[in-house]
C-alpha positions in Angstrom: 213.8 143.8 53.8 213.3 143.3 57.5 209.5 143.2 57.1 209.8 140.5 54.4 212.0 138.4 56.6 209.5 138.7 59.5 206.6 137.7 57.2 208.6 134.7 55.9 209.4 133.6 59.5 205.8 134.1 60.5 204.5 132.1 57.6 207.0 129.3 58.3 206.0 129.1 61.9 202.3 129.2 61.0 202.8 126.4 58.4 204.7 124.2 60.8 202.1 124.6 63.5 199.3 123.7 61.2 201.0 121.0 59.2 203.8 119.8 61.5 204.1 116.3 62.7 202.6 116.9 66.1 199.6 118.9 65.0 196.3 117.5 66.4 198.1 114.9 68.5 197.3 114.4 72.2 199.8 112.8 74.4 198.8 110.3 77.1 199.1 112.1 80.4 200.0 110.0 83.4 197.8 110.6 86.5 199.4 112.2 89.5 200.1 110.3 92.7 196.8 110.9 94.6 194.7 110.3 91.5 196.6 107.2 90.6 196.1 105.8 94.2 192.4 106.6 94.0 192.1 105.0 90.6 194.0 101.9 91.8 191.8 101.6 94.9 188.6 101.9 92.9 189.8 99.4 90.3 190.7 96.9 93.0 187.2 97.3 94.4 185.7 96.5 91.0 187.8 93.3 90.8 187.0 92.2 94.3 183.2 93.0 94.4 181.0 90.0 93.7 178.3 90.2 91.1 175.4 92.2 92.5 174.3 95.8 92.7 177.4 96.7 94.7 179.5 95.6 91.7 177.7 98.2 89.5 178.3 100.9 92.2 182.0 100.0 92.2 182.1 100.5 88.4 180.2 103.9 88.9 182.9 104.9 91.4 185.7 103.8 89.0 184.2 105.9 86.2 183.5 108.8 88.5 187.3 109.2 89.2 187.9 109.3 85.5 185.2 111.8 84.8 186.4 114.1 87.5 190.0 114.1 86.4 190.8 115.5 83.0 194.3 113.9 83.1 192.5 110.5 83.0 189.6 111.3 80.7 192.0 112.8 78.1 193.9 109.5 78.0 190.7 107.8 76.6 190.2 110.3 73.8 189.1 108.9 70.4 191.7 111.3 68.9 194.5 108.9 70.1 195.2 106.3 67.5 195.9 103.5 70.0 192.5 104.1 71.6 190.7 103.9 68.2 192.7 100.7 67.4 191.7 99.1 70.7 188.1 100.4 70.5 188.6 102.2 73.9 186.0 104.9 73.3 183.2 102.4 72.8 184.3 100.3 75.8 184.4 103.3 78.0 181.0 104.4 76.8 179.6 101.0 77.8 180.9 101.5 81.3 179.8 105.2 81.3 176.2 104.0 80.8 176.4 102.4 84.2 177.8 105.6 85.7 175.1 107.7 84.1 172.4 105.2 85.1 173.4 105.4 88.8 173.5 109.2 88.5 170.0 109.1 87.1 168.8 107.0 90.0 169.4 110.0 92.3 168.2 112.5 89.6 165.2 114.8 89.7 161.9 113.0 89.1 160.0 114.1 86.0 163.1 114.8 83.9 162.9 113.3 80.4 165.9 111.0 80.1 165.1 109.5 76.8 164.5 105.8 76.0 168.0 104.5 76.2 168.7 106.0 79.6 165.3 104.9 80.9 166.1 101.3 79.9 169.5 101.5 81.7 167.8 102.9 84.8 165.1 100.1 84.7 167.8 97.4 84.4 169.9 98.8 87.2 166.8 99.2 89.4 165.9 95.5 88.8 169.4 94.5 89.9 169.2 96.8 92.9 165.9 95.1 93.9 167.5 91.7 93.4 165.1 91.0 90.5 167.9 89.3 88.5 167.5 87.4 85.3 169.5 86.7 82.2 167.1 88.8 80.2 168.5 91.9 82.0 171.1 93.2 79.6 173.4 94.6 82.4 173.2 91.5 84.5 174.0 89.3 81.5 177.1 91.5 80.6 178.4 91.8 84.2 181.6 89.9 83.5 182.2 91.7 80.3 181.9 95.0 82.3 184.6 93.7 84.7 186.8 92.9 81.7 186.2 96.3 80.1 187.1 98.0 83.4 190.4 96.1 83.3 191.1 97.3 79.8 190.3 100.9 80.6 192.5 100.7 83.7 195.3 99.2 81.6 195.0 102.0 79.1 195.2 104.6 81.8 198.1 103.0 83.6 200.3 101.4 81.0 202.6 99.9 83.7 199.7 97.7 84.9 200.2 94.0 84.2 197.0 91.9 84.2 
């Protein structure tokens, strides 16, 4: 009789873990104090930096703090319904292209980056060399990137008021 009770309890617990209300959900983790201060500082730098290569470096630094802290990057997960509803993963990926592009600038020569990353690298290099035109996709979208940075920051710090 005891073995049957144990099996029933085990089956119930397994079932509730697999099909319970919280299965597969990820909660939004708040960043700790130092990370939040670093994130705030880098976000303010994005807001204050005028359009130019330094602006893209500021976005790189903002994304870098997110990439290096799992508590922040997990808050942008496509698994979270609010993120999917607000299209956060796609917005973050747009900003992450800038981050990756500036990482590639310092990368090893001769490494095959693929077409998309080469185009990002070429656009960022043109901005760096002050060869700026509206045909440059990243230059044309600079204010959109500023707006997207604000939306990502808002998602990571729900108490932020724009």
